[in-house]
C-alpha positions as CSV (number, residue, x, y, z in Angstrom):
1,M,94.4,31.8,93.6
2,K,97.3,32.6,95.9
3,V,99.2,34.0,93.0
4,L,96.4,36.3,92.0
5,W,96.1,37.6,95.6
6,S,99.8,38.1,95.8
7,V,99.8,40.1,92.5
8,M,96.9,42.2,93.7
9,V,98.7,43.0,97.0
10,V,101.9,43.9,95.2
11,V,100.0,46.2,92.8
12,I,98.2,47.9,95.7
13,L,101.5,48.4,97.6
14,L,103.0,50.0,94.5
15,L,100.1,52.3,94.1
16,Q,100.3,53.3,97.7
17,V,104.1,54.0,97.4
18,R,103.3,56.2,94.4
19,L,100.6,58.0,96.4
20,W,102.8,58.8,99.4
21,V,106.3,59.2,97.9
22,G,107.5,60.7,94.6
23,E,106.2,63.2,92.1
24,G,102.6,64.2,92.6
25,S,102.5,62.6,96.1
26,Y,100.7,63.9,99.1
27,A,104.0,65.0,100.6
28,Q,104.9,67.1,97.6
29,V,101.4,68.6,97.5
30,W,101.6,69.6,101.1
31,G,105.0,71.1,100.6
32,L,103.8,73.1,97.6
33,Q,100.8,74.4,99.6
34,D,103.1,75.6,102.3
35,A,105.3,77.3,99.8
36,I,102.3,79.0,98.2
37,A,101.1,80.2,101.6
38,E,104.5,81.7,102.4
39,Q,104.7,83.4,99.0
40,R,101.3,84.9,99.3
41,A,102.2,86.3,102.7
42,E,105.4,87.8,101.3
43,N,103.4,89.2,98.3
44,A,100.9,90.9,100.6
45,T,103.7,92.5,102.6
46,L,105.3,93.8,99.4
47,A,102.0,95.0,98.0
48,A,101.4,97.1,101.1
49,R,104.9,98.5,100.9
50,N,104.4,99.3,97.2
51,E,101.1,101.0,98.0
52,R,102.8,103.2,100.6
53,L,105.5,104.2,98.1
54,Y,102.9,104.9,95.4
55,A,101.0,107.2,97.8
56,E,104.2,109.0,98.6
57,V,105.0,109.5,95.0
58,R,101.5,110.8,94.2
59,N,101.8,113.2,97.2
60,L,105.2,114.5,96.0
61,Q,103.9,114.9,92.4
62,S,100.8,116.8,93.4
63,E,101.9,119.1,96.2
64,Q,104.9,121.4,96.2
65,G,104.7,121.7,100.0
66,A,105.4,118.0,100.3
67,I,108.7,118.3,98.5
68,E,109.7,121.3,100.7
69,E,108.8,119.4,103.9
70,R,110.8,116.4,102.8
71,A,113.8,118.7,102.0
72,R,113.5,120.3,105.4
73,M,113.4,117.0,107.3
74,N,115.9,115.0,105.3
75,L,118.3,117.6,103.9
76,G,118.1,120.4,106.6
77,L,116.7,123.0,104.2
78,I,116.6,126.5,105.6
79,R,115.3,129.5,103.6
80,Q,117.2,132.7,103.2
81,D,114.9,134.7,105.4
82,E,114.6,132.1,108.2
83,T,116.6,131.8,111.4
84,F,117.7,128.3,112.5
85,Y,117.4,127.4,116.2
86,L,118.8,124.2,117.5
87,V,117.1,123.0,120.7
88,V,119.3,120.7,122.7
89,E,117.7,118.5,125.3
90,H,119.6,117.5,128.4
């Protein structure tokens, strides 16, 4: 009888070790859940950035004024009949 109990205790301990340590264990599952949560947060940030970029591209494709405004702001575009004034703040 003692041998049977000893064998059962050893089997239960081995099953517990497999449950808590190794492949498919609770520790691994928790780690993967954390990694999934981090990846989803990063994906949401990147999706928002992509949507802003798509909106900008659609705006540039649809309106000529948007291209001109961008050229004025980023490249310093001045038309031939315009006068450039530089305002310097003290």
